[in-house]
Every structure is written in C-alpha cells, then in structure tokens.
C-alpha positions in Angstrom: 111.0 84.6 86.0 114.4 84.5 84.2 117.4 85.6 86.2 115.6 85.6 89.5 117.8 85.0 92.6 116.6 82.3 95.0 117.4 83.3 98.6 116.6 81.2 101.6 115.9 82.8 105.1 117.2 80.2 107.6 115.7 80.4 111.0 118.0 78.8 113.5 116.9 80.7 116.6 113.3 80.7 117.8 113.3 84.5 118.2 114.0 84.8 114.4 110.4 83.8 113.9 109.2 87.2 115.2 110.4 89.3 112.2 108.8 86.9 109.7 105.5 86.8 111.6 105.5 90.6 112.1 106.3 91.2 108.4 102.9 89.7 107.5 101.1 90.8 110.7 98.5 92.9 108.9 96.6 92.6 105.6 98.4 95.7 104.2 101.9 94.4 105.2 101.1 91.1 103.6 100.1 92.9 100.3 103.3 94.9 100.4 105.4 91.7 100.9 103.6 90.1 98.0 104.1 93.0 95.7 107.8 93.3 96.7 108.1 89.6 96.0 106.8 90.1 92.5 108.9 93.1 91.3 111.2 95.9 92.3 109.3 99.0 93.6 110.5 102.5 94.4 109.3 104.5 97.3 107.1 106.5 94.9 105.5 103.2 93.8 104.9 102.2 97.4 103.4 105.6 98.2 101.1 105.5 95.2 99.9 102.0 95.9 99.9 101.8 99.7 100.2 105.3 101.1 101.9 106.2 104.4 101.2 102.7 105.9 103.1 101.2 103.0 106.0 103.5 103.7 106.0 102.4 107.3 105.9 98.7 106.3 108.9 99.3 104.0 110.9 100.9 106.9 110.0 97.9 109.1 111.1 95.4 106.4 114.4 97.4 106.1 114.9 97.2 109.9 114.2 93.5 109.8 116.6 93.1 106.9 114.0 91.4 104.7 114.3 93.6 101.7 117.0 94.2 99.0 117.7 97.5 97.4 119.1 98.7 94.1 119.2 102.0 92.2 117.2 102.2 89.0 117.2 104.9 86.3 113.8 106.1 85.2 113.2 107.9 81.9 113.0 111.7 82.3 114.8 111.8 85.6 118.3 113.1 86.3 119.0 110.9 89.3 118.2 107.2 89.8 115.6 106.1 92.3 116.2 103.5 95.1 114.0 100.5 94.5 113.1 97.6 96.9 112.4 93.9 96.5 111.7 91.2 99.1 115.0 89.5 99.8 113.9 86.0 100.4 111.8 83.6 98.3 111.9 80.7 100.8 112.0 80.3 104.6 113.7 77.3 106.2 112.8 76.8 109.8 115.4 74.7 111.5 115.2 75.2 115.2 114.5 73.2 118.4 113.3 75.1 121.4 111.8 74.3 124.8 108.0 74.8 124.7 108.2 77.6 127.2 110.5 79.6 125.0 108.5 78.9 121.8 105.3 79.9 123.6 106.9 83.2 124.8 108.2 84.1 121.3 104.8 83.4 119.7 103.0 85.3 122.5 105.3 88.3 121.8 104.8 88.1 118.0 101.0 88.2 118.5 100.8 90.5 121.5 98.3 93.3 121.2 100.0 96.6 120.2 99.2 98.5 123.4 100.6 95.7 125.6 103.7 95.5 123.5 104.3 99.2 123.5 104.5 99.2 127.3 107.3 96.7 127.2 109.0 98.4 124.3 109.0 101.8 126.1 110.7 100.1 129.1 113.5 98.9 126.9 113.8 102.3 125.1 114.1 104.0 128.6 116.8 101.5 129.7 119.0 101.9 126.6 118.7 105.7 126.4 120.1 107.5 123.4 123.4 105.7 123.3 122.2 102.1 123.5 123.4 99.4 125.9 124.8 95.9 125.9 122.2 93.2 125.5 123.0 91.3 128.6 123.0 94.4 130.8 119.5 95.3 129.5 118.2 91.7 130.1 119.6 91.8 133.7 118.2 95.2 134.5 114.7 94.4 133.2 114.8 90.9 134.7 113.9 89.3 131.4 115.1 86.1 129.8 117.4 86.6 126.8 114.8 84.9 124.6 112.1 87.3 125.7 114.3 90.3 125.2 115.5 89.1 121.7 111.9 88.6 120.6 110.8 92.0 121.9 113.7 93.8 120.1 113.1 91.8 116.9 109.4 92.9 116.9 110.3 96.5 117.5 110.2 99.3 114.9 112.2 101.5 117.3 115.0 99.1 118.4 117.7 97.0 116.7 120.7 94.9 117.5 124.1 96.2 116.6 126.7 93.6 117.5 126.0 92.8 121.2 124.2 96.1 121.8 120.6 97.2 121.6 120.2 100.6 120.0 117.5 102.8 118.6 116.7 102.1 115.0 117.3 104.8 112.4 115.8 104.1 109.0 117.8 104.7 105.9 114.7 105.5 103.8 
C-alpha cells in the first residue's frame, strides 16, 4: 500500500484498553474496523454496506477518536463527501496496573449491556446537561477513578473534555 501512514496507538493507562476492546466488541463493528483499515469510506458507503448499525459504529469510533477523516470529491457531485479511515494500524500496550484495576477495567469492557446502561445512566444523571469535573463525579458516585474512566471510555453518550465529563455530541 504505497503512501500509507503507519500510526501507533499507545496505551499507557489501563482504562485506554476499553475503547480498543469496545471497537471490536461485536462482529459487525469488527467488520467495520477491518473495512476502514483497508480503505477510506464515506457515510454513504457505510450505510450501503452495514446499514444503521454501521453508522452507529462510525459514531462510536469517532467518539473514541479511532478514525481519521478527509473530504473526497466524487464524480457527478457538487460538494465533496466526508470519508473515514481507521486511524491506527498498530497498538502498543505499555502499561502496568494492579491486578484489581486491570480486572475492573476488563470487567467493564465486557459487562453485559443492561448492567452497563444502569451505571452509565447514573453518570449521565450526575453530570446533567452541562457536564461536571471528573473528580467531583467520582466522589459523588463513590467510584474509583479507574472505574469511572473505564465507564466513560466505554460510553457512547459520554466523553472527557479536559478534566470534565460531558455528554458526547457526534459530528457525523
């Protein structure tokens, strides 16, 4: 693949494993990751190949900052289309963590959706519409910072902005 850019995702914090595990957490998401690793695809391409679930996967990847975007001109169109490509070609895991924290992060990454949604809704209720500082949320919910980080990094509704947890608003 001539001219391909080789980017490495470096995982230094154990909670950074959650987005990677969630990105390939279903057979459909895995296929979308694989296709986005092969070539640049537009939203129209994703819709045609994967339907609404592919569109949701793309929004998740964008939230997790795992995809790159660029504008492409297509023949017969007046305006260019936004296209997407998986940002990383390699993952380097370089972290040391107490077994309890590692276990907690892996449990959150693989937690059944209904169980996870209960925890996520508690965080959403605490941050409200404006968002809140991370440490205040951890204190109010009586959660370890590792647990809260992992929960937010799994979420399709929440994201970090600086030292705050806010509701995620997709660009696509």
